[in-house]
C-alpha positions in Angstrom: 62.4 97.7 51.6 65.0 98.0 53.6 66.5 101.1 54.7 70.1 100.2 52.7 68.6 98.8 50.0 66.1 102.2 50.0 69.4 104.0 49.7 71.2 102.2 47.2 68.1 102.6 45.0 67.4 106.4 45.4 71.3 106.9 44.7 71.6 105.1 41.7 68.5 105.9 39.9 69.9 109.5 40.2 73.4 108.4 39.2 75.0 108.4 42.2 76.9 106.2 43.9 76.3 105.2 48.1 79.1 107.1 50.2 79.6 104.7 53.1 82.1 105.6 56.1 83.5 103.6 58.8 84.0 105.5 62.1 85.1 103.7 65.7 83.1 104.7 68.3 84.2 107.8 70.9 87.8 107.8 69.0 89.6 110.0 68.8 88.1 112.0 71.0 85.3 111.1 73.6 81.8 112.4 72.8 82.8 112.5 69.2 81.1 109.9 68.1 77.8 111.4 67.3 78.9 114.3 66.2 81.0 112.8 63.9 78.4 111.3 62.3 75.4 113.9 62.3 78.3 115.8 60.4 79.2 112.9 57.9 75.4 112.5 57.4 75.4 116.7 56.7 77.9 116.1 54.6 77.1 113.3 51.3 77.9 110.2 53.1 74.5 107.9 53.7 75.7 105.2 55.4 77.6 105.4 58.6 79.6 102.1 59.5 80.4 102.0 63.2 83.6 99.7 63.7 82.7 97.5 67.4 85.9 97.5 69.1 87.3 93.9 69.9 90.5 92.5 70.8 91.2 90.4 67.7 90.1 92.3 65.0 91.1 90.0 62.2 89.4 92.2 59.2 91.0 95.0 60.2 94.4 96.8 59.5 96.9 99.2 61.0 95.2 102.5 62.1 91.3 100.9 62.6 93.5 98.0 64.9 94.7 101.2 67.0 91.6 103.2 67.1 89.3 99.8 68.3 92.1 98.8 70.9 92.4 103.0 72.2 88.2 102.5 72.3 88.8 99.2 74.4 90.5 101.1 77.2 87.9 103.4 77.2 85.9 100.5 77.7 83.7 100.9 74.8 80.7 98.4 74.4 77.6 97.2 72.4 75.8 98.8 75.0 76.8 102.3 74.3 77.3 102.0 71.1 73.6 101.3 70.6 72.5 104.3 72.8 74.6 106.6 70.7 73.3 104.9 67.4 69.3 105.7 69.0 70.7 109.5 69.4 72.0 109.5 65.8 68.9 108.2 64.4 66.4 110.5 66.7 68.1 113.6 64.9 69.3 112.0 60.9 68.0 109.2 58.5 71.1 108.2 57.9 71.9 104.6 57.2 73.7 102.8 60.0 75.3 99.3 60.2 77.6 97.3 63.0 80.7 96.1 62.1 81.2 93.5 64.6 82.1 90.0 65.6 80.6 86.8 66.5 82.5 87.2 69.8 80.5 90.4 70.9 77.4 89.3 69.8 77.4 86.1 71.8 78.6 87.7 74.4 76.2 90.1 74.6 73.4 87.5 74.1 72.1 87.0 70.1 68.5 87.5 70.9 68.9 90.6 73.1 71.6 92.2 71.1 68.9 91.7 67.8 66.0 93.2 69.7 68.2 96.2 71.2 70.1 97.1 67.4 66.2 96.7 66.5 65.0 99.7 69.2 68.1 101.0 68.2 67.6 102.0 64.6 70.3 99.6 63.4 70.0 99.1 59.8 72.6 96.1 59.1 75.0 94.2 60.3 78.4 93.4 58.6 80.4 90.4 60.7 83.8 90.1 59.1 84.3 86.2 60.9 81.3 84.9 59.7 81.9 82.9 56.4 78.3 82.2 54.6 78.5 78.8 55.1 77.8 79.4 58.7 75.2 81.8 58.7 72.2 79.4 59.4 72.7 80.6 63.5 71.3 83.9 63.4 70.2 84.6 59.6 66.7 84.1 60.4 67.1 86.2 63.6 68.2 89.3 61.9 65.4 88.6 59.1 62.6 88.7 61.6 64.3 92.0 63.1 64.5 93.2 59.8 68.0 93.7 59.9 70.2 93.6 56.6 73.4 90.8 57.1 75.9 92.4 54.6 78.5 89.7 53.6 82.3 90.4 52.3 83.2 88.7 49.0 87.2 88.4 48.4 88.2 88.5 44.7 90.0 85.2 45.2 86.6 83.9 45.6 85.6 81.4 43.0 82.3 82.1 41.4 80.2 79.9 43.0 81.1 81.0 46.2 80.1 84.9 45.1 77.0 83.5 43.8 76.4 81.9 47.7 77.3 84.7 49.2 75.5 87.0 46.8 72.2 85.1 47.4 72.5 85.4 51.4 73.7 89.3 51.2 71.4 91.7 51.8 71.5 95.8 51.3 74.6 95.6 50.0 77.2 93.3 49.4 80.5 94.5 50.4 84.0 93.6 48.1 87.3 93.7 49.4 89.1 95.8 46.8 92.4 93.9 47.9 93.0 90.7 49.6 94.3 91.3 53.3 93.1 93.8 55.5 91.7 97.6 55.8 94.0 100.3 55.3 95.5 103.3 53.0 97.3 102.5 49.6 98.9 104.4 47.0 96.7 105.6 44.9 97.6 103.9 41.8 97.0 100.8 44.1 94.0 99.6 42.0 94.3 97.1 39.4 92.5 95.5 36.4 92.1 92.2 39.0 90.1 94.7 41.0 87.8 95.3 38.2 87.6 92.1 37.2 86.4 90.9 39.9 83.8 93.4 40.0 82.8 92.7 37.4 82.7 88.8 37.7 80.6 90.2 41.2 78.3 91.9 38.6 77.5 89.2 36.7 76.3 86.7 39.3 74.3 89.2 41.1 71.7 92.1 40.8 72.2 93.6 44.3 73.6 96.3 45.0 77.6 95.8 45.3 80.1 98.7 47.6 83.8 98.3 47.2 85.9 99.2 50.4 89.7 97.9 51.5 92.2 100.6 51.0 90.3 103.4 49.5 91.3 106.9 50.3 91.0 109.2 47.2 88.7 110.6 44.6 90.8 109.3 41.8 90.7 106.1 43.1 86.7 106.1 43.0 86.3 107.6 40.2 88.3 104.7 38.5 86.2 102.5 39.8 82.9 104.3 39.2 81.6 101.9 36.6 82.0 98.9 38.5 80.0 99.4 41.9 77.4 100.7 43.6 79.0 102.2 46.5 82.2 103.4 48.1 83.7 102.1 51.4 86.2 104.6 53.4 87.2 103.8 56.7 91.5 104.2 57.8 91.8 107.1 55.8 88.8 108.7 57.3 90.4 108.1 60.9 93.8 109.6 60.1 92.1 112.5 58.9 91.1 112.4 63.3 93.9 111.7 64.5 96.4 115.0 64.1 93.1 117.4 65.9 93.9 119.3 69.3 90.2 118.3 70.1 87.0 117.6 69.1 85.8 120.6 67.5 89.1 120.4 65.6 88.5 116.6 64.6 85.3 117.0 63.3 86.7 120.4 60.9 89.4 118.0 59.6 86.9 115.4 59.0 84.6 117.6 57.1 87.6 118.1 54.6 88.2 115.1 54.0 85.3 113.7 53.4 84.3 116.7 51.5 86.8 116.2 49.1 86.2 112.2 48.7 83.1 112.2 48.7 82.0 115.8 46.7 79.9 115.8 43.8 
């Protein structure tokens, strides 16, 4: 059993959802990645999703695009991110997922990347620009390194495609709440179509399902509580960091936000 699968099994057995927080490394302050991750792990976050900065982030909305751009200006790369993952794992058993794109992986070198990711303690990978039809070049190697390849499912996907995504995704299935990119939506943005989508996803798989894109308030989570196994929050968390004047203020602001949304 993988670390991510174990996290979902334990949380769901105790009738809790898995809380997943997306962060951009070293944003908005230098040296914040490890401290922010450890703080989140101590405040009811079970999985940290670290976004690898990339110049063409097709799945990301304005907030994450901006944070990624600023991280690129600091020359943040996979080598530094994996070094930070190793530091986090030395102090916490929190799950770590990297959200990246195909180009950074190929630039690093696929075999080297997976070897170094495993060594650092990475538990899962999300690669939005890698469709299920094209995962063959990475699938076996990811399995050999005991890293979960987490696939995205969209509301527009037909049932046959959802079945294919479910059969190949490991750890959990990342269900996109709306068509489009990441970003904060109004509290009432979740419609019956999202519920129908999650019900359809649940009808084709017994694997855990986590909902992301647009979540920012506790009320949204409560509305979706019966239909999925976990929640992913990114843009709203990053926005909570951006108003701070220094790293310490940013950590406090993020803690206040995450306690409001993920507090039991």
